[in-house]
DRENDO-1510 file (C-alpha; in Angstrom, 1 decimal, always signed):
<recs>
REC; n; res; u; v; w
REC; 1; MET; +201.6; +266.9; -52.6 .
REC; 2; LYS; +203.8; +267.7; -55.6 .
REC; 3; ILE; +202.2; +266.4; -58.8 .
REC; 4; LEU; +203.3; +266.3; -62.4 .
REC; 5; LEU; +200.7; +265.6; -65.1 .
REC; 6; THR; +202.3; +264.7; -68.4 .
REC; 7; LEU; +201.8; +263.4; -71.9 .
REC; 8; PRO; +204.1; +260.5; -72.8 .
REC; 9; TYR; +207.0; +261.1; -75.2 .
REC; 10; ASN; +205.9; +260.3; -78.7 .
REC; 11; ALA; +208.3; +261.0; -81.5 .
REC; 12; SER; +205.6; +260.8; -84.2 .
REC; 13; TYR; +203.4; +263.3; -82.5 .
REC; 14; LYS; +204.4; +266.7; -83.9 .
REC; 15; ARG; +201.7; +269.0; -82.5 .
REC; 16; ASP; +202.2; +270.9; -79.3 .
REC; 17; MET; +199.0; +272.4; -77.8 .
REC; 18; PRO; +197.2; +272.8; -74.5 .
REC; 19; ASP; +195.6; +269.6; -73.2 .
REC; 20; LEU; +192.1; +270.3; -71.8 .
REC; 21; GLY; +191.9; +266.9; -69.9 .
REC; 22; LEU; +195.1; +267.5; -68.0 .
REC; 23; GLY; +194.2; +271.2; -67.7 .
REC; 24; TYR; +191.0; +270.4; -65.9 .
REC; 25; LEU; +192.7; +267.9; -63.6 .
REC; 26; ALA; +195.4; +270.4; -62.8 .
REC; 27; ALA; +192.9; +273.1; -61.9 .
REC; 28; CYS; +191.0; +270.7; -59.6 .
REC; 29; LEU; +194.2; +269.6; -57.9 .
REC; 30; LYS; +195.4; +273.2; -57.4 .
REC; 31; LYS; +192.0; +274.0; -55.8 .
REC; 32; GLU; +192.7; +271.3; -53.3 .
REC; 33; GLY; +196.0; +272.9; -52.4 .
REC; 34; HIS; +198.4; +270.6; -54.3 .
REC; 35; GLU; +201.4; +271.9; -56.1 .
REC; 36; VAL; +200.9; +271.0; -59.8 .
REC; 37; GLN; +203.0; +271.2; -63.0 .
REC; 38; LEU; +202.1; +270.2; -66.5 .
REC; 39; PHE; +204.6; +268.8; -69.0 .
REC; 40; LEU; +203.0; +269.0; -72.5 .
REC; 41; ARG; +205.7; +269.9; -74.9 .
REC; 42; VAL; +206.4; +266.3; -75.9 .
REC; 43; GLN; +207.7; +266.5; -79.5 .
REC; 44; ARG; +211.0; +268.2; -78.8 .
REC; 45; PHE; +214.1; +266.3; -79.5 .
REC; 46; ASP; +215.4; +266.8; -76.0 .
REC; 47; TYR; +212.3; +265.4; -74.3 .
REC; 48; GLU; +214.1; +262.9; -72.1 .
REC; 49; ARG; +216.7; +265.3; -70.8 .
REC; 50; ARG; +214.1; +268.0; -70.0 .
REC; 51; PHE; +211.8; +265.5; -68.4 .
REC; 52; LEU; +214.5; +263.9; -66.2 .
REC; 53; ASP; +215.9; +267.3; -65.2 .
REC; 54; LEU; +212.5; +268.4; -64.1 .
REC; 55; ALA; +211.8; +265.2; -62.2 .
REC; 56; ARG; +215.2; +265.2; -60.4 .
REC; 57; SER; +214.9; +268.8; -59.4 .
REC; 58; GLU; +211.3; +268.8; -58.2 .
REC; 59; ARG; +211.0; +265.2; -56.8 .
REC; 60; PHE; +207.3; +264.8; -57.4 .
REC; 61; ASP; +205.2; +262.6; -55.2 .
REC; 62; VAL; +202.7; +261.7; -57.9 .
REC; 63; TYR; +203.0; +261.4; -61.7 .
REC; 64; GLY; +199.9; +261.4; -63.8 .
REC; 65; ILE; +200.3; +260.1; -67.4 .
REC; 66; LYS; +197.6; +260.5; -70.1 .
REC; 67; VAL; +197.6; +257.4; -72.4 .
REC; 68; ILE; +196.1; +257.0; -75.8 .
REC; 69; SER; +196.2; +253.8; -77.8 .
REC; 70; SER; +199.0; +254.9; -80.1 .
REC; 71; SER; +201.1; +256.1; -77.2 .
REC; 72; ILE; +201.2; +252.8; -75.2 .
REC; 73; ILE; +204.9; +252.2; -75.9 .
REC; 74; SER; +205.7; +255.9; -75.3 .
REC; 75; ALA; +203.9; +255.6; -71.9 .
REC; 76; LYS; +205.9; +252.6; -71.0 .
REC; 77; ARG; +209.1; +254.5; -71.8 .
REC; 78; THR; +207.9; +257.5; -69.7 .
REC; 79; ILE; +207.2; +255.2; -66.8 .
REC; 80; ASN; +210.6; +253.7; -67.1 .
REC; 81; LEU; +212.1; +257.2; -67.0 .
REC; 82; ILE; +210.3; +257.9; -63.8 .
REC; 83; ARG; +211.3; +254.6; -62.1 .
REC; 84; SER; +214.9; +255.2; -63.1 .
REC; 85; ILE; +215.1; +258.2; -60.7 .
REC; 86; ASP; +212.3; +257.5; -58.2 .
REC; 87; LYS; +211.2; +254.0; -57.5 .
REC; 88; ASP; +208.7; +255.1; -54.8 .
REC; 89; ALA; +206.8; +257.8; -56.7 .
REC; 90; ILE; +203.1; +257.1; -57.3 .
REC; 91; ILE; +202.3; +256.6; -61.0 .
REC; 92; ILE; +198.7; +257.1; -62.1 .
REC; 93; LEU; +197.4; +256.5; -65.6 .
REC; 94; GLY; +194.4; +258.0; -67.3 .
REC; 95; GLY; +193.2; +258.9; -70.8 .
REC; 96; PRO; +191.3; +257.3; -73.6 .
REC; 97; GLN; +193.2; +254.0; -73.6 .
REC; 98; VAL; +192.5; +253.5; -69.9 .
REC; 99; SER; +188.8; +254.4; -70.3 .
REC; 100; ALA; +188.3; +252.2; -73.3 .
REC; 101; ASP; +189.8; +249.0; -71.8 .
REC; 102; PRO; +190.0; +249.6; -68.0 .
REC; 103; GLY; +190.4; +245.9; -67.0 .
REC; 104; ASN; +193.5; +245.5; -69.3 .
REC; 105; ILE; +195.6; +248.5; -68.5 .
REC; 106; PHE; +197.9; +246.9; -65.9 .
REC; 107; ASN; +198.5; +244.0; -68.4 .
REC; 108; LEU; +199.8; +246.6; -70.8 .
REC; 109; LEU; +201.6; +248.9; -68.3 .
REC; 110; PRO; +202.2; +246.8; -65.1 .
REC; 111; GLU; +204.7; +249.2; -63.8 .
REC; 112; ALA; +202.0; +251.8; -62.9 .
REC; 113; ASP; +200.4; +251.9; -59.5 .
REC; 114; TYR; +196.8; +253.1; -60.2 .
REC; 115; ALA; +194.6; +254.3; -63.0 .
REC; 116; PHE; +191.4; +256.2; -63.6 .
REC; 117; TYR; +188.9; +255.7; -66.4 .
REC; 118; GLY; +186.3; +258.0; -67.6 .
REC; 119; GLU; +186.2; +261.5; -66.0 .
REC; 120; ALA; +188.8; +261.6; -63.2 .
REC; 121; GLU; +188.1; +265.0; -61.6 .
REC; 122; ILE; +186.0; +263.6; -58.8 .
REC; 123; GLY; +187.8; +260.3; -58.1 .
REC; 124; LEU; +191.4; +261.7; -58.2 .
REC; 125; ILE; +190.6; +264.3; -55.6 .
REC; 126; GLU; +189.0; +261.7; -53.3 .
REC; 127; PHE; +192.0; +259.3; -53.9 .
REC; 128; LEU; +194.6; +261.9; -52.9 .
REC; 129; ARG; +192.6; +263.0; -49.9 .
REC; 130; LYS; +193.1; +259.5; -48.5 .
REC; 131; PHE; +196.9; +259.5; -48.8 .
REC; 132; PRO; +198.8; +258.1; -47.1 .
REC; 133; LEU; +196.6; +255.0; -47.3 .
REC; 134; THR; +196.1; +253.1; -44.0 .
REC; 135; SER; +194.3; +250.2; -45.7 .
REC; 136; SER; +193.2; +249.0; -49.1 .
REC; 137; ASN; +189.7; +249.0; -47.7 .
REC; 138; GLU; +189.7; +252.7; -48.5 .
REC; 139; LEU; +190.0; +252.1; -52.3 .
REC; 140; PRO; +186.7; +250.4; -53.3 .
REC; 141; VAL; +184.6; +253.5; -52.7 .
REC; 142; ILE; +186.7; +255.9; -54.9 .
REC; 143; PRO; +184.8; +256.4; -58.3 .
REC; 144; ASN; +186.5; +255.5; -61.6 .
REC; 145; LEU; +189.6; +254.1; -59.8 .
REC; 146; ILE; +191.4; +251.0; -61.2 .
REC; 147; TRP; +193.6; +249.3; -58.6 .
REC; 148; LYS; +195.4; +246.1; -57.8 .
REC; 149; ASN; +194.1; +243.8; -55.1 .
REC; 150; SER; +196.9; +241.2; -55.0 .
REC; 151; SER; +196.7; +239.5; -58.4 .
REC; 152; GLU; +193.2; +240.8; -59.2 .
REC; 153; VAL; +192.5; +244.1; -61.0 .
REC; 154; MET; +189.6; +246.0; -59.5 .
REC; 155; VAL; +187.6; +248.5; -61.6 .
REC; 156; ASN; +185.4; +250.7; -59.4 .
REC; 157; GLN; +182.1; +252.1; -60.3 .
REC; 158; MET; +182.1; +255.0; -62.8 .
REC; 159; ARG; +180.8; +258.4; -62.0 .
REC; 160; PHE; +180.5; +261.4; -64.2 .
REC; 161; VAL; +180.6; +265.2; -63.4 .
REC; 162; GLU; +177.0; +266.1; -63.7 .
REC; 163; ASP; +177.2; +269.9; -63.4 .
REC; 164; LEU; +180.1; +271.0; -65.6 .
REC; 165; ASP; +179.8; +274.6; -64.3 .
REC; 166; THR; +181.1; +273.3; -60.9 .
REC; 167; LEU; +184.5; +272.5; -62.5 .
REC; 168; PRO; +187.2; +275.2; -62.3 .
REC; 169; PHE; +188.4; +276.5; -65.6 .
REC; 170; PRO; +191.4; +274.5; -66.9 .
REC; 171; ALA; +194.7; +275.6; -65.4 .
REC; 172; TRP; +195.5; +278.1; -68.2 .
REC; 173; ASP; +198.3; +279.6; -66.1 .
REC; 174; LEU; +200.2; +276.2; -66.6 .
REC; 175; MET; +199.5; +276.0; -70.3 .
REC; 176; LYS; +199.4; +279.5; -71.7 .
REC; 177; PRO; +198.2; +279.4; -75.3 .
REC; 178; CYS; +200.8; +281.9; -76.4 .
REC; 179; ASP; +203.5; +279.4; -75.2 .
REC; 180; PHE; +202.5; +276.9; -77.9 .
REC; 181; PRO; +203.2; +277.1; -81.7 .
REC; 182; ASN; +200.6; +278.0; -84.2 .
REC; 183; THR; +199.7; +274.3; -85.1 .
REC; 184; PRO; +196.0; +274.1; -84.3 .
REC; 185; ILE; +193.9; +271.0; -84.5 .
REC; 186; ASN; +193.5; +270.1; -88.3 .
REC; 187; CYS; +196.0; +273.0; -88.9 .
REC; 188; TYR; +193.4; +275.5; -90.0 .
REC; 189; SER; +193.1; +278.8; -88.2 .
REC; 190; LYS; +192.8; +282.5; -88.8 .
REC; 191; ARG; +194.5; +283.9; -85.7 .
REC; 192; TRP; +196.9; +283.1; -82.9 .
REC; 193; PRO; +197.1; +282.4; -79.9 .
REC; 194; ILE; +194.5; +279.7; -80.1 .
REC; 195; ALA; +192.7; +277.9; -77.2 .
REC; 196; PRO; +190.7; +274.7; -77.2 .
REC; 197; ILE; +187.4; +274.9; -75.3 .
REC; 198; ILE; +184.5; +272.5; -74.6 .
REC; 199; LEU; +180.8; +273.3; -74.4 .
REC; 200; SER; +179.6; +269.8; -73.3 .
REC; 201; ARG; +180.6; +266.3; -72.5 .
REC; 202; GLY; +179.1; +263.0; -73.7 .
REC; 203; CYS; +177.9; +261.7; -77.1 .
REC; 204; ASP; +174.5; +260.1; -77.7 .
REC; 205; LYS; +175.4; +258.7; -81.1 .
REC; 206; ARG; +176.2; +255.0; -81.5 .
REC; 207; CYS; +178.7; +254.9; -84.3 .
REC; 208; THR; +180.4; +251.4; -84.2 .
REC; 209; TYR; +183.9; +252.7; -84.9 .
REC; 210; CYS; +183.9; +255.4; -82.1 .
REC; 211; CYS; +185.0; +255.0; -78.5 .
REC; 212; THR; +184.0; +258.5; -77.2 .
REC; 213; SER; +181.1; +257.3; -75.1 .
REC; 214; ALA; +183.6; +255.0; -73.2 .
REC; 215; ILE; +185.2; +258.2; -71.8 .
REC; 216; ASN; +182.4; +260.6; -71.3 .
REC; 217; GLY; +179.3; +258.4; -71.5 .
REC; 218; ARG; +176.2; +258.9; -73.8 .
REC; 219; LYS; +174.4; +261.5; -71.7 .
REC; 220; ILE; +174.9; +265.0; -72.9 .
REC; 221; ARG; +176.0; +267.3; -70.1 .
REC; 222; SER; +176.5; +271.0; -71.0 .
REC; 223; ARG; +178.0; +274.1; -69.5 .
REC; 224; THR; +175.8; +277.2; -69.3 .
REC; 225; ALA; +176.4; +280.0; -71.8 .
REC; 226; GLY; +177.3; +282.3; -69.0 .
REC; 227; ASN; +180.0; +280.0; -67.7 .
REC; 228; LEU; +181.5; +279.7; -71.2 .
REC; 229; ILE; +181.4; +283.4; -71.9 .
REC; 230; GLU; +183.2; +284.0; -68.6 .
REC; 231; GLU; +186.0; +281.6; -69.7 .
REC; 232; ILE; +186.2; +283.2; -73.1 .
REC; 233; LYS; +186.7; +286.6; -71.6 .
REC; 234; LEU; +189.3; +285.2; -69.3 .
REC; 235; LEU; +191.2; +283.7; -72.2 .
REC; 236; MET; +191.0; +286.9; -74.2 .
REC; 237; GLY; +191.8; +289.3; -71.4 .
REC; 238; LYS; +194.5; +287.4; -69.4 .
REC; 239; TYR; +196.0; +285.2; -72.1 .
REC; 240; SER; +195.5; +287.3; -75.3 .
REC; 241; VAL; +193.6; +284.5; -77.0 .
REC; 242; LYS; +192.3; +285.5; -80.5 .
REC; 243; GLU; +190.8; +282.2; -81.7 .
REC; 244; LEU; +188.8; +279.4; -80.1 .
REC; 245; GLN; +188.5; +275.8; -81.2 .
REC; 246; PHE; +185.4; +274.0; -79.8 .
REC; 247; VAL; +186.5; +270.4; -79.3 .
REC; 248; ASP; +183.3; +268.7; -78.3 .
REC; 249; SER; +182.1; +265.5; -80.0 .
REC; 250; ASN; +179.3; +267.6; -81.4 .
REC; 251; CYS; +179.2; +271.2; -80.2 .
REC; 252; ALA; +176.1; +271.8; -82.3 .
REC; 253; HIS; +174.0; +269.3; -80.4 .
REC; 254; PRO; +170.6; +270.8; -79.4 .
REC; 255; LEU; +171.5; +270.3; -75.7 .
REC; 256; ALA; +174.8; +272.1; -76.0 .
REC; 257; PRO; +174.8; +275.9; -75.6 .
REC; 258; LEU; +176.2; +276.8; -79.0 .
REC; 259; ARG; +173.2; +278.8; -80.2 .
REC; 260; GLU; +173.2; +281.0; -77.1 .
REC; 261; ILE; +177.0; +281.3; -77.2 .
REC; 262; CYS; +176.7; +282.5; -80.8 .
REC; 263; ARG; +174.1; +285.1; -79.9 .
REC; 264; GLN; +176.1; +286.5; -77.0 .
REC; 265; LEU; +179.3; +286.7; -79.1 .
REC; 266; ILE; +177.3; +288.7; -81.6 .
REC; 267; SER; +175.4; +290.9; -79.2 .
REC; 268; GLU; +178.4; +291.7; -77.1 .
REC; 269; LYS; +180.6; +292.2; -80.2 .
REC; 270; ILE; +183.3; +289.9; -78.7 .
REC; 271; ASP; +186.3; +290.1; -81.0 .
REC; 272; ILE; +187.2; +286.4; -81.4 .
REC; 273; VAL; +186.9; +283.9; -84.2 .
REC; 274; TRP; +186.2; +280.2; -83.8 .
REC; 275; SER; +186.1; +276.8; -85.4 .
REC; 276; ALA; +184.9; +273.2; -84.6 .
REC; 277; PRO; +187.8; +271.0; -85.7 .
REC; 278; TYR; +186.7; +267.8; -84.0 .
REC; 279; GLY; +183.5; +267.7; -85.9 .
REC; 280; ILE; +179.9; +268.7; -85.9 .
REC; 281; CYS; +177.4; +266.0; -86.6 .
REC; 282; ILE; +176.1; +266.8; -90.1 .
REC; 283; ASP; +172.5; +266.1; -89.1 .
REC; 284; SER; +172.7; +268.9; -86.5 .
REC; 285; ILE; +173.0; +271.6; -89.2 .
REC; 286; ASN; +170.2; +273.8; -90.6 .
REC; 287; GLU; +170.3; +277.1; -92.4 .
REC; 288; GLY; +169.4; +279.2; -89.4 .
REC; 289; LEU; +172.2; +277.7; -87.3 .
REC; 290; ALA; +174.8; +278.0; -90.1 .
REC; 291; VAL; +173.9; +281.7; -90.5 .
REC; 292; LEU; +174.1; +282.3; -86.8 .
REC; 293; MET; +177.5; +280.5; -86.6 .
REC; 294; LYS; +178.9; +282.6; -89.4 .
REC; 295; LYS; +177.6; +285.9; -87.8 .
REC; 296; SER; +179.4; +284.9; -84.6 .
REC; 297; ARG; +182.6; +284.6; -86.6 .
REC; 298; CYS; +182.9; +280.8; -87.1 .
REC; 299; HIS; +185.2; +280.2; -90.1 .
REC; 300; GLN; +185.6; +276.4; -90.2 .
REC; 301; VAL; +184.0; +273.2; -89.1 .
REC; 302; SER; +184.7; +269.5; -89.6 .
REC; 303; VAL; +182.0; +267.0; -90.3 .
REC; 304; GLY; +182.1; +263.2; -90.0 .
REC; 305; ILE; +181.0; +261.8; -93.4 .
REC; 306; GLU; +183.1; +258.5; -93.2 .
REC; 307; SER; +181.7; +256.7; -96.3 .
REC; 308; ALA; +179.6; +257.3; -99.5 .
REC; 309; SER; +178.4; +253.7; -99.4 .
REC; 310; PRO; +174.9; +253.4; -98.0 .
REC; 311; ARG; +175.7; +249.8; -97.0 .
REC; 312; ILE; +178.7; +250.9; -95.0 .
REC; 313; LEU; +176.9; +253.8; -93.4 .
REC; 314; GLU; +174.2; +251.3; -92.2 .
REC; 315; GLN; +176.8; +248.9; -91.0 .
REC; 316; ILE; +178.6; +251.4; -88.9 .
REC; 317; ASN; +175.3; +252.8; -87.5 .
REC; 318; LYS; +175.9; +256.2; -89.2 .
REC; 319; ARG; +172.3; +257.3; -89.7 .
REC; 320; GLN; +172.7; +259.8; -92.5 .
REC; 321; SER; +171.9; +259.8; -96.2 .
REC; 322; LEU; +174.1; +261.0; -99.0 .
REC; 323; GLU; +171.3; +263.5; -99.9 .
REC; 324; MET; +171.4; +265.0; -96.4 .
REC; 325; ILE; +175.2; +265.2; -96.4 .
REC; 326; ARG; +175.1; +267.1; -99.7 .
REC; 327; ARG; +172.4; +269.4; -98.5 .
REC; 328; ASN; +174.0; +270.3; -95.2 .
REC; 329; VAL; +177.5; +270.7; -96.4 .
REC; 330; GLY; +176.1; +273.0; -99.0 .
REC; 331; ILE; +174.2; +275.0; -96.3 .
REC; 332; LEU; +177.5; +275.5; -94.4 .
REC; 333; ARG; +179.4; +276.5; -97.5 .
REC; 334; ASN; +176.6; +278.9; -98.6 .
REC; 335; ALA; +176.8; +280.5; -95.2 .
REC; 336; GLY; +180.6; +281.2; -95.8 .
REC; 337; ILE; +182.0; +278.5; -93.5 .
REC; 338; ASP; +184.8; +276.3; -94.7 .
REC; 339; VAL; +184.2; +272.6; -94.2 .
REC; 340; MET; +186.6; +269.7; -93.7 .
REC; 341; GLY; +185.2; +266.2; -94.3 .
REC; 342; PHE; +186.3; +263.2; -92.3 .
REC; 343; PHE; +186.4; +259.9; -94.2 .
REC; 344; ILE; +187.4; +256.3; -93.3 .
REC; 345; LEU; +188.7; +253.7; -95.6 .
REC; 346; GLY; +189.0; +249.9; -94.9 .
REC; 347; PHE; +185.8; +249.2; -92.9 .
REC; 348; PRO; +185.3; +245.4; -92.3 .
REC; 349; GLY; +184.1; +243.9; -95.6 .
REC; 350; GLU; +184.4; +247.1; -97.5 .
REC; 351; THR; +185.0; +246.6; -101.2 .
REC; 352; HIS; +187.4; +248.5; -103.4 .
REC; 353; ALA; +184.5; +249.9; -105.4 .
REC; 354; GLU; +183.0; +251.3; -102.2 .
REC; 355; MET; +186.3; +253.0; -101.3 .
REC; 356; ARG; +186.4; +254.6; -104.8 .
REC; 357; GLN; +182.8; +255.7; -104.3 .
REC; 358; THR; +183.8; +257.5; -101.1 .
REC; 359; ILE; +186.8; +259.2; -102.7 .
REC; 360; LEU; +184.7; +260.4; -105.6 .
REC; 361; PHE; +182.0; +261.7; -103.2 .
REC; 362; ALA; +184.7; +263.6; -101.3 .
REC; 363; ARG; +185.7; +265.3; -104.5 .
REC; 364; GLU; +182.1; +266.1; -105.5 .
REC; 365; LEU; +181.2; +267.8; -102.3 .
REC; 366; PRO; +182.0; +271.5; -101.8 .
REC; 367; LEU; +184.5; +270.7; -99.1 .
REC; 368; THR; +187.6; +272.9; -98.6 .
REC; 369; SER; +189.7; +270.1; -97.0 .
REC; 370; ALA; +189.4; +266.4; -96.2 .
REC; 371; ALA; +191.1; +263.7; -94.1 .
REC; 372; PHE; +191.2; +260.0; -95.1 .
REC; 373; SER; +191.9; +257.6; -92.3 .
REC; 374; ILE; +192.6; +253.9; -92.2 .
REC; 375; PHE; +189.8; +252.2; -90.2 .
REC; 376; SER; +191.2; +251.3; -86.8 .
REC; 377; PRO; +189.2; +249.3; -84.3 .
REC; 378; PHE; +189.9; +251.4; -81.2 .
REC; 379; PRO; +189.4; +249.8; -77.8 .
REC; 380; GLY; +186.0; +250.8; -76.3 .
REC; 381; SER; +184.3; +250.8; -79.7 .
REC; 382; ASP; +181.7; +248.3; -80.7 .
REC; 383; ALA; +183.9; +247.3; -83.6 .
REC; 384; TYR; +186.7; +246.4; -81.2 .
REC; 385; LYS; +184.4; +244.4; -79.0 .
REC; 386; ARG; +183.2; +242.5; -82.1 .
REC; 387; LEU; +186.6; +241.9; -83.7 .
REC; 388; PHE; +188.5; +241.2; -80.4 .
REC; 389; LYS; +185.8; +239.6; -78.3 .
REC; 390; ASP; +188.0; +236.6; -77.3 .
REC; 391; LYS; +191.3; +238.4; -76.9 .
REC; 392; SER; +193.0; +241.8; -76.4 .
REC; 393; MET; +195.2; +243.7; -78.8 .
REC; 394; ASP; +198.9; +243.3; -78.2 .
REC; 395; ILE; +200.9; +246.5; -77.3 .
REC; 396; GLU; +202.5; +246.8; -80.7 .
REC; 397; THR; +199.1; +246.7; -82.5 .
REC; 398; LEU; +197.7; +249.2; -80.1 .
REC; 399; ASP; +200.6; +251.5; -80.8 .
REC; 400; SER; +199.8; +251.5; -84.5 .
REC; 401; LEU; +196.3; +252.9; -84.1 .
REC; 402; ASP; +197.0; +256.3; -85.6 .
REC; 403; PHE; +194.8; +256.2; -88.7 .
REC; 404; VAL; +197.8; +255.4; -90.9 .
REC; 405; ASN; +199.9; +252.6; -89.6 .
REC; 406; TYR; +197.4; +250.0; -88.5 .
REC; 407; LYS; +197.8; +246.8; -90.6 .
REC; 408; ASN; +194.2; +246.6; -91.7 .
REC; 409; ASN; +193.3; +243.4; -93.5 .
REC; 410; LEU; +189.6; +243.7; -92.7 .
REC; 411; SER; +188.4; +245.0; -96.0 .
REC; 412; GLU; +188.5; +243.5; -99.5 .
REC; 413; VAL; +192.0; +244.8; -100.2 .
REC; 414; SER; +195.3; +244.1; -98.4 .
REC; 415; CYS; +196.8; +246.4; -95.9 .
REC; 416; SER; +199.5; +247.5; -98.3 .
REC; 417; ARG; +197.0; +248.2; -101.0 .
REC; 418; LEU; +194.8; +250.1; -98.5 .
REC; 419; ARG; +197.7; +252.4; -97.7 .
REC; 420; THR; +198.2; +253.0; -101.5 .
REC; 421; ILE; +194.5; +253.9; -101.8 .
REC; 422; GLN; +194.7; +256.3; -98.8 .
REC; 423; ARG; +197.7; +258.1; -100.3 .
REC; 424; GLY; +195.9; +258.3; -103.6 .
REC; 425; ALA; +192.8; +259.7; -101.9 .
REC; 426; TYR; +194.8; +262.6; -100.5 .
REC; 427; LEU; +196.5; +263.3; -103.8 .
REC; 428; ARG; +193.3; +263.2; -105.8 .
REC; 429; PHE; +191.5; +265.4; -103.3 .
REC; 430; TYR; +194.2; +268.1; -102.8 .
REC; 431; PHE; +195.8; +268.3; -106.2 .
REC; 432; ARG; +193.0; +270.4; -107.6 .
REC; 433; PRO; +193.4; +274.2; -108.3 .
REC; 434; GLN; +190.5; +275.3; -106.0 .
REC; 435; ILE; +191.7; +273.1; -103.1 .
REC; 436; MET; +195.4; +274.0; -103.5 .
REC; 437; LYS; +194.4; +277.7; -103.4 .
REC; 438; TYR; +192.6; +277.3; -100.1 .
REC; 439; PHE; +195.4; +275.1; -98.7 .
REC; 440; VAL; +198.2; +277.6; -99.5 .
REC; 441; LYS; +196.1; +280.5; -98.3 .
REC; 442; ASN; +195.9; +278.9; -94.9 .
REC; 443; LEU; +199.7; +278.6; -94.5 .
REC; 444; ASN; +200.0; +281.8; -92.5 .
REC; 445; SER; +202.8; +280.8; -90.1 .
REC; 446; ILE; +206.1; +278.9; -90.3 .
REC; 447; ASP; +204.8; +276.6; -87.5 .
REC; 448; LYS; +202.0; +275.5; -89.7 .
REC; 449; ILE; +204.3; +274.9; -92.7 .
REC; 450; LEU; +206.7; +272.8; -90.7 .
REC; 451; PHE; +203.9; +270.8; -89.1 .
REC; 452; LEU; +202.2; +270.2; -92.5 .
REC; 453; ILE; +205.5; +269.0; -94.0 .
REC; 454; ASN; +205.9; +266.5; -91.2 .
REC; 455; ARG; +202.3; +265.4; -91.5 .
REC; 456; ILE; +202.5; +264.9; -95.3 .
REC; 457; ARG; +205.7; +262.8; -94.8 .
REC; 458; PHE; +203.8; +260.8; -92.2 .
REC; 459; ILE; +200.8; +260.1; -94.4 .
REC; 460; LEU; +202.7; +259.5; -97.7 .
REC; 461; LYS; +205.7; +257.5; -96.3 .
</recs>
């Protein structure tokens, strides 16, 4: 079958980069003998023309669309583009929004035919093996599948990939890192081309604001160090990759192979630098690990701090003290690793004084950068289940869940005042000589400069 896997058009999303989720699916489908293409360059002004030209010329049998909460309207637009040229194509949805709220996806996007939640590598292969379907009786046994049985939405049993080494490497030939601009996750990098890579799947934390476990579960499943080193050497040798970004929920988890990876990078003198932009749990850090990371040429990590209010930290089930945060951020900085702190403003019931406390704490820590997000109750999180237990978010509200535009009236301050506080947090953090020096030093490509200009406009608008 001819299959196109795509991200939906999103005019506000300015970063082009390889997508590991779609890359893994593409590799699994290619291994089955399907003809697969990826369409990931979604921020270009001529998206619609390019997408339609490709769809008309190739006449794909199946379209797979990855959907996040803030791309719901974009996904609907993409589905309409497909239907405008091919009413009979099979449209399959996946991604974080589907995983977080599987029973509601066809209410939001009724034009789609099927969907997969969680990890789709196993189920999608089994699903396509059964085509053409002779009976709907074949569908209930396919793991992770969401389908329509007359007017009823059926959500099949979830199944995870237990042995990550059995997965083929992502289809790097369809998303060569050198084909993407130098706009890495969080925009900090030393070299280019850059490739994202995962060490493990799953998160055993229970932070109330996070929906990661809805996608990959709570059980930590890890690749072996040998499997990872093999992929790293492939990326370096065939695709000239010079920097890696580990994008696990917590690549420093004791069950992840980070320590062995660091040792092999050092012992084999592998000439590559790396960072962890999606975040390392701060309680995973100790002095020995930080030194090992630096020796293996780690230059930057992000850590989820979220709040400086002990009351809020307890409320969101973030089991960390301010003393431990100070100590472990200091350990990373003393090892020579740059640290970005993630903070959230506007938790339910949060006071203005607690927000000020968080902003002051961010300035006190030896961080080199910071991100201040508006609290957004993402589907799949405990916070969403509590706040929307009797209803679902409408499509416009879902589309605003981008850490900036959500109309958050959950805290002590109004949504407009919260946005003002967020803008002020960025200005107070970055407009300091030592931070500006680091910020400017990192602007080592025109792609980064253009991306950051757009990002600043988006945050400060």
